[in-house]
C-alpha positions in Angstrom: -15.4 -22.7 2.6 -17.5 -19.6 3.2 -15.2 -16.9 4.4 -16.0 -13.4 3.2 -13.8 -10.9 1.6 -13.6 -7.3 3.1 -16.2 -6.2 0.3 -18.7 -8.6 1.9 -18.8 -10.9 -1.1 -17.9 -14.6 -0.9 -14.9 -15.6 -3.0 -13.9 -18.9 -1.5 -11.8 -20.2 -4.4 -9.7 -17.0 -4.7 -8.5 -17.5 -1.1 -6.7 -20.7 -2.2 -4.6 -18.9 -4.8 -2.7 -16.2 -2.9 0.1 -15.9 -5.3 2.7 -16.9 -2.7 4.7 -20.1 -2.5 3.7 -21.0 1.1 0.4 -20.8 3.2 2.4 -18.4 5.6 2.7 -15.9 2.7 -0.9 -16.1 1.9 -1.8 -15.5 5.5 0.3 -12.4 5.7 -1.2 -11.0 2.5 -4.8 -11.8 3.5 -4.7 -11.0 7.2 -5.3 -14.6 8.3 -3.3 -17.0 10.5 -1.3 -19.7 8.6 -3.4 -22.2 10.4 -6.7 -20.7 9.1 -5.3 -20.8 5.6 -4.2 -24.3 5.7 -7.5 -25.3 7.2 -9.4 -23.7 4.3 -7.2 -25.2 1.7 -7.7 -28.7 3.2 -11.5 -28.1 3.2 -11.5 -27.0 -0.5 -9.5 -30.1 -1.3 -12.1 -32.2 0.3 -14.9 -30.4 -1.4 -13.3 -30.7 -4.8 -11.9 -34.2 -4.2 -8.6 -33.2 -5.7 -5.1 -32.0 -4.5 -4.6 -28.2 -4.9 -1.0 -27.8 -3.5 2.1 -29.7 -4.2 5.5 -29.5 -2.3 8.2 -27.6 -4.2 11.4 -27.3 -2.3 10.7 -25.5 0.9 7.4 -24.1 -0.4 4.4 -25.3 -2.4 3.0 -24.7 -5.9 -0.5 -24.8 -7.3 -1.5 -27.9 -9.2 -3.1 -27.8 -12.6 -6.5 -28.3 -10.9 -5.9 -25.4 -8.6 -4.9 -23.2 -11.5 -8.1 -24.1 -13.3 -10.0 -23.1 -10.2 -8.2 -19.7 -10.1 -9.1 -19.1 -13.8 -12.8 -20.0 -13.0 -12.8 -17.8 -10.0 -11.5 -14.9 -12.0 -14.4 -15.4 -14.5 -16.9 -15.4 -11.6 -15.4 -12.3 -10.1 -15.7 -10.5 -13.5 -19.4 -11.4 -13.6 -20.0 -10.1 -10.1 -18.2 -6.9 -10.9 -20.4 -6.4 -13.9 -23.5 -7.0 -12.0 -22.4 -4.6 -9.2 -21.3 -1.9 -11.6 -24.6 -2.1 -13.5 -26.6 -1.8 -10.4 -24.7 1.1 -9.2 -24.8 2.9 -12.5 -28.6 2.5 -12.5 -28.7 4.3 -9.2 -26.5 7.1 -10.6 -25.0 7.7 -7.1 -22.1 6.2 -5.2 -23.6 3.5 -3.1 -23.0 0.2 -1.5 -19.8 -1.0 0.2 -16.3 0.1 -1.0 -13.2 -1.4 0.6 -10.1 0.7 0.3 -6.5 0.1 1.5 -4.0 2.7 2.2 -0.3 2.6 3.2 0.4 4.0 6.7 1.2 7.6 6.1 -1.7 8.0 3.7 -4.1 6.3 6.1 -3.0 8.8 8.7 -2.5 12.1 6.7 -4.8 11.7 3.7 -7.7 9.3 4.2 -9.5 10.7 7.3 -10.5 13.9 5.4 -11.3 12.0 2.3 -13.5 9.5 4.1 -15.3 12.2 6.1 -16.0 14.1 2.9 -17.4 11.2 1.0 -19.5 10.1 4.0 -21.1 13.5 4.3 -21.9 13.9 0.6 -22.9 10.2 -0.1 -24.6 8.6 2.8 -25.6 5.5 0.8 -21.7 4.8 0.4 -20.4 2.3 3.0 -16.6 3.0 3.0 -14.2 0.6 4.8 -10.5 1.5 5.2 -7.6 -0.9 6.0 -4.1 0.1 6.5 -2.0 -2.2 4.1 1.5 -1.8 2.5 1.5 -1.3 -1.3 3.4 -4.4 -2.0 0.5 -6.4 -0.5 -2.5 -4.2 -1.5 -1.8 -4.2 -5.3 -2.2 -8.1 -5.3 -5.4 -7.8 -3.2 -7.0 -5.4 -5.6 -6.0 -7.5 -8.5 -7.7 -10.6 -6.9 -10.8 -8.6 -6.0 -10.3 -8.9 -2.2 -10.2 -5.1 -2.2 -12.0 -2.6 -4.3 -9.4 0.1 -4.2 -5.9 0.9 -2.9 -4.0 4.0 -2.4 -0.3 3.2 -3.1 3.1 4.9 -3.7 6.2 4.4 -5.6 9.5 6.3 -6.3 11.1 7.3 -9.6 13.9 4.7 -9.3 11.6 2.0 -7.8 8.3 1.9 -9.8 5.5 -0.2 -8.3 4.4 -3.0 -10.7 0.8 -3.0 -11.6 -0.7 -6.3 -12.9 -2.9 -6.6 -16.0 -6.6 -5.8 -15.2 -5.8 -3.1 -12.8 -6.1 0.6 -13.6 -4.6 3.5 -11.9 -5.0 7.3 -11.5 -2.4 9.7 -10.1 -3.3 11.5 -6.9 -0.1 13.7 -6.3 3.5 13.7 -5.4 4.7 13.7 -1.9 8.0 15.6 -1.2 10.7 14.0 1.1 13.1 15.8 3.4 16.1 15.0 5.4 15.7 15.0 9.2 18.9 15.5 11.3 19.6 16.2 15.0 20.3 19.7 16.2 24.0 20.3 16.1 24.4 18.0 13.1 26.7 19.6 10.3 23.8 19.5 7.9 21.4 21.4 10.3 22.6 24.8 9.2 22.4 24.3 5.6 19.6 25.1 3.2 20.1 22.0 1.1 22.3 18.8 1.0 23.3 17.2 -2.1 23.1 13.3 -2.4 26.9 13.2 -2.9 27.4 14.6 0.5 25.5 11.7 2.3 28.5 9.3 2.5 29.6 8.2 6.0 26.3 9.1 7.7 24.5 6.9 10.2 20.9 6.2 9.1 17.6 5.2 10.6 15.3 3.7 8.1 12.3 1.4 7.5 13.2 -2.2 7.2 14.1 -4.0 4.0 11.2 -4.8 1.6 9.7 -1.3 2.2 9.8 1.2 -0.7 11.5 3.8 1.4 14.3 1.5 2.4 14.9 0.4 -1.2 15.0 4.0 -2.4 17.6 5.0 0.2 19.8 2.0 -0.6 19.6 2.5 -4.4 20.1 6.2 -4.2 23.2 6.0 -1.9 24.7 3.3 -4.0 24.2 5.3 -7.2 26.1 8.2 -5.4 29.0 5.7 -4.6 28.1 5.0 -1.0 27.0 2.0 0.9 24.4 3.1 3.5 25.1 2.4 7.1 21.7 1.7 8.5 21.9 1.6 12.2 18.3 1.4 13.4 15.2 0.2 11.6 11.5 0.8 12.4 8.3 0.5 10.6 6.6 3.8 11.8 7.7 7.3 10.8 7.1 8.7 14.4 9.6 6.0 15.7 12.2 7.1 13.1 11.7 10.8 14.1 12.1 9.9 17.8 15.4 8.1 17.0 16.7 11.2 15.1 15.6 13.4 18.1 17.8 11.3 20.4 20.9 11.9 18.1 21.1 8.3 16.9 21.2 8.9 13.2 19.5 10.9 10.3 16.7 9.8 8.1 14.8 10.7 5.0 11.1 10.9 5.5 8.0 11.9 3.2 6.1 14.8 4.6 2.6 13.2 4.3 1.3 12.2 7.7 4.6 12.9 9.3 3.2 15.2 12.0 4.9 18.2 13.8 8.7 17.7 14.4 9.8 17.5 18.1 12.5 19.7 19.5 15.9 18.6 18.6 15.1 17.7 15.0 15.9 19.9 12.1 14.4 19.5 8.5 16.8 20.0 5.6 16.1 19.9 1.9 17.8 17.3 -0.2 18.9 18.5 -3.7 17.4 17.3 -5.8 14.2 16.7 -3.8 13.0 13.1 -3.7 9.3 12.6 -4.3 7.2 9.6 -4.1 4.1 9.4 -6.4 0.7 8.4 -5.0 -1.9 6.4 -7.1 -5.3 5.0 -6.8 -5.8 1.5 -8.1 -8.9 -0.5 -8.9 -9.8 -3.4 -11.1 -10.7 -2.6 -14.8 -14.0 -4.4 -14.4 -15.1 -2.1 -11.7 -14.0 1.1 -13.5 -17.6 2.2 -14.2 -18.8 2.1 -10.6 -19.8 5.7 -9.5 -18.2 4.9 -6.0 -14.9 4.2 -7.7 -14.9 7.4 -9.9 -16.1 9.6 -7.0 -13.6 8.3 -4.5 -10.8 8.9 -7.0 -12.0 12.4 -7.7 -12.2 13.2 -4.0 -8.6 11.8 -3.4 -7.3 14.1 -6.2 -9.3 17.2 -4.8 -8.0 16.7 -1.3 -4.4 16.1 -2.2 -3.5 19.9 -2.7 -4.7 20.9 0.7 -2.9 17.9 2.4 0.3 18.6 0.4 0.2 22.3 1.5 -0.1 21.3 5.3 1.8 18.1 5.6 2.6 18.4 9.4 -1.1 18.3 10.5 
């Protein structure tokens, strides 16, 4: 079983312990097809001459032997990280491959400038970006499949960070209400959360942080949100608002210029989502990690000041 992680290292055993209860869940988290994951699990079972997965209800669970492999893989990963960190520290410059994940609007609105800046100042650093949602990228960092992740959470929906993963704050992204022209909210400076009852919403699907924030916030204000249309991408949500099909709450990062027919209104109090960089504790001493975190923090004020670019 010789598949390579995004970082270029071979971590065969860690691919058999995805943290899900079904190979399909592992496939979704790792970017593989369910068939490929099942084939690799079967290959590893042949190589180890043992059963690694057992049926449990509609899913599967890891056997004791599989859990032992996971523990051993974690020990091997820690050794590899110490070696990589030591080599990079001896060079005293950011170097080598660094795999970074970012959620969609950060990948669009923040990362291009950060990556270009790092590439210009550190030519020995080989940066690789993947667009991955926080609920997946956190686990990938914890397992060593990614070196870093840029993630976000909300005040009422904190993002759990597992042991062995460190974090640094990047900044706060303000969110605003988007309504069609002619909507009663369009002429107001600000709208209170208590005024949002009875509105028709367009929103990201369930499971996304923005969706959970909207549902929890409106329920806390005494309303059950009526979500009419759902879409993954913010530009699609904006287009639905422009067509007069509902209102939405969208963070400003990576949003882009608003089209005609859409009005931006402040929500009082203003919702914010917090951006973080995550990396494994064992890799904390790598110059490439510390320099990337510093560059993210340096770029954030410029991005926050011009969110519609």
